[in-house]
MIDO-270131 format. One line per 2 residues: number of its first residue (from 1); their letters; for each residue x, y, z of N, C-alpha, C. Coordinates in steps of 0.05 Angstrom, whole numbers, plus 32768, in hexadecimal, padded with zeros to 4 digits. Atoms other than C-alpha are relative to their C-alpha. Example, Ala and Ser with C-alpha at 12.3 -4.5 7.8 and 13.67 -1.06 7.14 Angstrom:
1 = as = 8012/7FE8/8000/80F6/7FA6/809C/8012/8018/8000 ~ 7FF0/7FE8/7FFF/8111/7FEB/808F/7FF1/8016/800E
***
This chain:
1 = xx = 8013/7FEC/8001/8000/7FFE/7FFF/8013/801D/8001 ~ 7FF1/7FE8/8003/801C/8044/7FED/7FF8/8014/8014
3 = xx = 8004/7FEE/7FED/8022/807A/8020/7FFC/801B/7FF2 ~ 8006/7FE8/800D/8001/80BA/8008/8012/8016/8008
5 = xx = 7FF1/7FE8/7FFC/8027/80FD/8003/801D/7FFE/800B ~ 7FE4/8005/7FFA/806B/80DD/800F/8006/8000/801E
7 = xx = 7FF8/8000/7FE4/8066/80D9/805B/800D/7FE5/8007 ~ 7FF0/801B/7FF8/808E/80A3/8082/7FEC/7FEB/800B
9 = xx = 8012/8012/7FF3/8050/8082/809E/8000/8001/801D ~ 8001/7FFC/7FE3/805E/8097/80E3/7FE7/800B/800A
11 = xx = 801A/7FF6/7FF5/801E/80A1/810D/8008/8018/800F ~ 7FFB/7FE9/7FEF/8015/80E2/8131/8007/7FF7/801C
13 = xx = 7FF6/800A/7FE5/801F/80BB/8172/801C/7FF9/8001 ~ 7FE5/8004/8001/8060/80A3/815B/8012/8017/7FFD
15 = xx = 7FF5/7FE5/8003/8074/80E8/8147/8003/800D/801B ~ 8001/7FF4/7FE8/805E/8101/8189/8014/7FF5/8016
17 = xx = 7FED/8010/7FEE/8085/80CC/81B0/801D/8007/7FFA ~ 7FE4/7FF9/8008/80C6/80DB/8189/8007/801C/8008
19 = xx = 7FFC/7FE6/7FF6/80BE/8125/8196/8004/8002/801F ~ 7FFE/8000/7FE2/80B2/8117/81E0/801A/7FF6/800A
21 = xx = 7FE7/800C/7FF9/80EE/80EB/81E3/8018/8013/7FFC ~ 7FEA/7FED/8007/8119/811E/81C0/8002/8016/8015
23 = xx = 8001/7FEB/7FEC/8103/8155/81F0/8009/7FF7/801C ~ 7FF8/800B/7FE9/8110/8129/822A/801D/7FFC/8002
25 = xx = 7FE3/8004/8004/8156/811A/8211/800D/801C/8005 ~ 7FF4/7FE4/7FFE/8164/8166/8209/7FFF/800A/801C
27 = xx = 8003/7FF4/7FE5/814A/8177/824C/8013/7FF0/8015 ~ 7FED/800E/7FEF/8173/8140/826E/801D/8009/7FFC
29 = xx = 7FE4/7FF3/8006/81B2/815B/824A/8004/801A/800C ~ 7FFE/7FE6/7FF5/81A2/81A1/825E/8002/8000/801E
31 = xx = 8001/8000/7FE5/8195/818E/82A5/801F/7FF6/800A ~ 7FE5/800C/7FF9/81D9/8165/82A8/8016/8019/7FFD
33 = xx = 7FEE/7FE9/8005/81FE/81A4/828A/7FFC/8016/8015 ~ 8005/7FEA/7FEB/81DD/81D3/82BA/800A/7FF7/8019
35 = xx = 7FF3/800A/7FE6/81F0/81A6/82F5/801F/8003/8000 ~ 7FE0/7FFD/8002/8239/81A5/82DC/8008/801C/8003
37 = xx = 7FF8/7FE5/7FFE/823B/81EF/82D7/7FFA/800A/801D ~ 8007/7FF7/7FE2/8219/81F9/831D/8017/7FF3/8011
39 = xx = 7FEA/800C/7FF2/8250/81CB/8338/8019/8010/7FFD ~ 7FE9/7FEE/8004/8284/81F5/8319/7FFE/801C/8010
41 = xx = 8006/7FE5/7FF1/8265/8235/8334/8004/7FFB/801D ~ 7FFC/8002/7FE2/8265/8216/8379/801F/7FFC/8007
43 = xx = 7FE3/8003/7FFB/82AE/8202/8375/800B/801D/7FFF ~ 7FF8/7FE7/8004/82BC/824A/835F/7FF9/8011/8019
45 = xx = 800B/7FF0/7FE9/8291/8268/8398/8011/7FF6/801A ~ 7FF1/800A/7FE8/82B6/823A/83CB/801A/800C/8000
47 = xx = 7FE8/7FF7/8002/82F7/8252/83B3/8000/801F/8009 ~ 8002/7FE4/7FF9/82E0/829C/83B8/7FFA/8002/801F
49 = xx = 8009/7FFC/7FE3/82C2/8291/83FC/801A/7FF9/8011 ~ 7FE6/8007/7FF0/8306/8272/8415/800F/801B/8001
51 = xx = 7FEF/7FE6/8001/8328/82B3/83FE/7FF1/8017/8011 ~ 800D/7FEA/7FF2/82F3/82DF/841D/8003/7FFB/801F
53 = xx = 8002/8006/7FE5/82F1/82BC/845F/8020/8004/800B ~ 7FE2/7FFC/7FF7/8342/82BD/8463/8003/801E/8001
55 = xx = 7FFD/7FE2/8000/833B/8309/8453/7FF1/800B/8019 ~ 8011/7FF8/7FE8/8306/8311/848B/8010/7FF9/8018
57 = xx = 7FF0/8007/7FEA/8334/82EE/84BB/8019/8013/8003 ~ 7FEA/7FEC/8001/8370/8319/84A7/7FF5/801A/800D
59 = xx = 800B/7FE5/7FF7/8346/8356/84B0/7FF9/7FFE/801E ~ 8006/8002/7FE3/8330/833E/84F4/8018/8002/8012
61 = xx = 7FE6/7FFE/7FF2/8378/8335/850A/8009/801E/7FFE ~ 7FF4/7FE4/8002/8388/837B/84EF/7FEF/8015/8013
63 = xx = 8010/7FED/7FF1/8350/839F/8515/7FFC/7FF8/801E ~ 8005/800C/7FE4/8352/8373/8555/800D/8014/8016
65 = xx = 7FF4/7FF0/7FEB/8380/83A3/8579/7FF0/8019/8004 ~ 800F/7FE6/7FFE/8358/83E2/856B/7FE1/7FFA/8008
67 = xx = 801D/8005/7FFC/8311/83C4/856A/7FFC/7FE0/8004 ~ 8000/801E/7FFC/830E/837E/858A/7FE3/7FF5/7FF8
69 = xx = 801A/8009/8007/82C2/8379/857E/7FFB/7FFD/7FE4 ~ 8001/8003/801D/82CB/8385/8534/800D/7FE6/7FF6
71 = xx = 7FF1/801C/8006/82FF/834D/8532/7FEF/7FE8/8005 ~ 8011/8017/7FF8/82D0/831F/8556/7FE9/7FFD/7FEC
73 = xx = 8016/8002/8014/8297/832F/8524/800B/7FF6/7FE6 ~ 7FF5/800B/801C/82C4/8324/84E8/8007/7FE3/8002
75 = xx = 7FFA/801D/7FFC/82DA/82E0/8504/7FE8/7FF3/7FFE ~ 801A/8010/8000/8293/82CB/8511/7FF4/8002/7FE3
77 = xx = 800C/7FFA/801C/827F/82E6/84CC/800F/7FEB/7FEE ~ 7FF1/8011/8010/82B7/82BE/84AC/7FF8/7FE3/8005
79 = xx = 800A/8019/7FFA/82A1/827F/84D2/7FE5/7FF8/7FF3 ~ 801A/8003/8009/8259/8288/84BD/8000/7FFD/7FE0
81 = xx = 7FFE/8002/801E/826B/8294/8473/800E/7FE7/7FF7 ~ 7FF3/801A/8007/829B/8256/8473/7FEB/7FEA/8004
83 = xx = 8014/8015/7FFC/8262/822C/8490/7FEA/7FFF/7FEB ~ 8015/8000/8016/8230/8245/845B/800E/7FF4/7FE6
85 = xx = 7FF6/8009/8018/8263/8238/8424/8003/7FE1/8002 ~ 7FFD/801D/7FFE/826F/81F2/843E/7FE4/7FF4/7FFC
87 = xx = 801A/800B/8002/8223/81E5/843F/7FFB/8003/7FDF ~ 8006/7FFF/801D/821F/8200/83F6/8010/7FEA/7FF1
89 = xx = 7FED/8014/800C/825B/81D4/83E3/7FF3/7FE5/8002 ~ 800C/8017/7FFC/8231/819C/83FC/7FE6/7FFA/7FEF
91 = xx = 8017/7FFF/8012/81FB/81AF/83CB/7FE4/8009/800B ~ 801A/7FFB/7FF6/81C5/81C9/83F8/7FFD/801F/8005
93 = xx = 8003/7FE3/8001/81BD/8213/83E5/7FE8/8009/800F ~ 8018/7FF9/7FF2/8176/8216/8400/8004/8001/801F
95 = xx = 7FFB/8001/7FE5/818F/8204/8444/8010/8016/800A ~ 7FEE/7FE9/7FF9/81C3/823C/8445/7FED/8019/7FFF
97 = xx = 8012/7FE9/8001/818E/826E/8430/7FED/8001/8019 ~ 8010/8002/7FE8/815F/8256/8467/8010/8007/8019
99 = xx = 7FEF/7FFC/7FE8/8198/8257/849A/8004/801F/8003 ~ 7FFA/7FE3/8000/81AA/82A0/8488/7FE8/800E/8004
101 = xx = 8017/7FF3/7FFA/8164/82B7/8487/7FF7/7FFD/8020 ~ 8006/8005/7FE3/8156/8297/84CB/8011/800F/8014
103 = xx = 7FEC/7FF2/7FEF/8196/82B6/84E9/7FF8/801F/7FFE ~ 800A/7FE2/8002/817F/82FB/84CE/7FE8/8006/800D
105 = xx = 8018/7FFD/7FF2/813C/82F2/84EB/8002/8000/801D ~ 7FFB/8005/7FE5/8155/82D9/852E/8010/8019/800B
107 = xx = 7FEE/7FEC/7FF9/818C/830E/8534/8006/8015/7FED ~ 7FFE/7FEF/8017/8181/8346/8504/8017/8017/8005
109 = xx = 7FEC/7FED/7FF9/81AF/8378/852A/801A/7FF6/7FF9 ~ 7FE6/800E/8004/81E8/8347/8528/8006/7FFC/7FE2
111 = xx = 7FFC/8004/801E/81DB/8335/84DF/8007/801A/7FF1 ~ 7FFB/7FE7/800D/81D9/837B/84C9/801D/800D/8006
113 = xx = 7FE7/7FF8/7FF8/8218/838C/84F2/8016/7FF0/7FF3 ~ 7FED/8012/800D/823D/8350/84D8/8003/8005/7FE2
115 = xx = 8001/7FFC/801C/8229/8360/8492/8010/801C/7FFB ~ 7FF2/7FE4/8004/8241/83AA/8499/8020/7FFB/8004
117 = xx = 7FE4/8004/7FF8/8283/8394/84BA/800F/7FEE/7FE9 ~ 7FF5/8010/8015/828F/835E/8486/8004/8010/7FE4
119 = xx = 7FFC/7FF0/8018/8284/8390/844D/8016/8014/8003 ~ 7FE9/7FEC/7FF9/82B3/83C3/846F/801A/7FEF/7FFE
121 = xx = 7FE6/8010/8000/82E9/838B/8477/8004/7FF8/7FE4 ~ 7FFC/8007/801A/82DF/8375/8430/800B/8015/7FF0
123 = xx = 7FF6/7FE7/800D/82E8/83BD/8417/801D/8006/8007 ~ 7FE6/7FFB/7FF8/8325/83C4/8440/8015/7FED/7FF2
125 = xx = 7FEC/8015/800E/8346/8383/8425/7FFE/8007/7FE3 ~ 8000/7FFB/801A/8331/8398/83DE/8011/8019/7FFD
127 = xx = 7FEF/7FE9/8003/8352/83DA/83E8/801F/7FF9/8002 ~ 7FE5/800A/7FFC/8390/83BA/8403/800C/7FF0/7FE8
129 = xx = 7FFA/800E/8017/8391/838B/83C8/8005/8011/7FE8 ~ 7FFB/7FEF/8018/838C/83C3/8394/8018/8011/8007
131 = xx = 7FE7/7FF3/7FFA/83C3/83E9/83B9/8016/7FEF/7FFC ~ 7FE9/8013/8004/83EF/83AC/83B6/8003/7FFD/7FE2
133 = xx = 7FFC/8004/801D/83E0/83A1/836D/800B/801B/7FF3 ~ 7FF4/7FE6/8008/83F0/83EC/8361/801E/8003/8005
135 = xx = 7FE2/7FFF/7FF8/8433/83E6/8384/8011/7FED/7FF1 ~ 7FF0/8017/800C/8445/83A7/835E/8004/8007/7FE2
137 = x = 7FFE/7FF8/801D/843F/83CC/8319/801C/800D/7FFA
***
């Protein structure tokens, strides 16, 4: 029996099944690629966090003589950031967000103070790094 209009004889259901399988394959590949990129991002974040926490601890040591409480806040901030980074490295970003939100709700003044001090310390470290880069030219 001849097939009219030169079609391959595939039924609409077969065509729909093949399209669905192709779409599923593309989605699976995309999902794997996204997971790989996310893991790379987590590794880069972990490296950046290690640098930032080291900088916070150095800043804490620098200001300890003048302002002991700032040094203490900087160390506690570095510990908290390190803990969050460890949790992110374990793949549970939502848990980190929930923990930070919970901490901010329980101790808003400390959270804001630590955020301010951490920003100040990071600005100080960045300034020192820029000055060091300028001196090395």
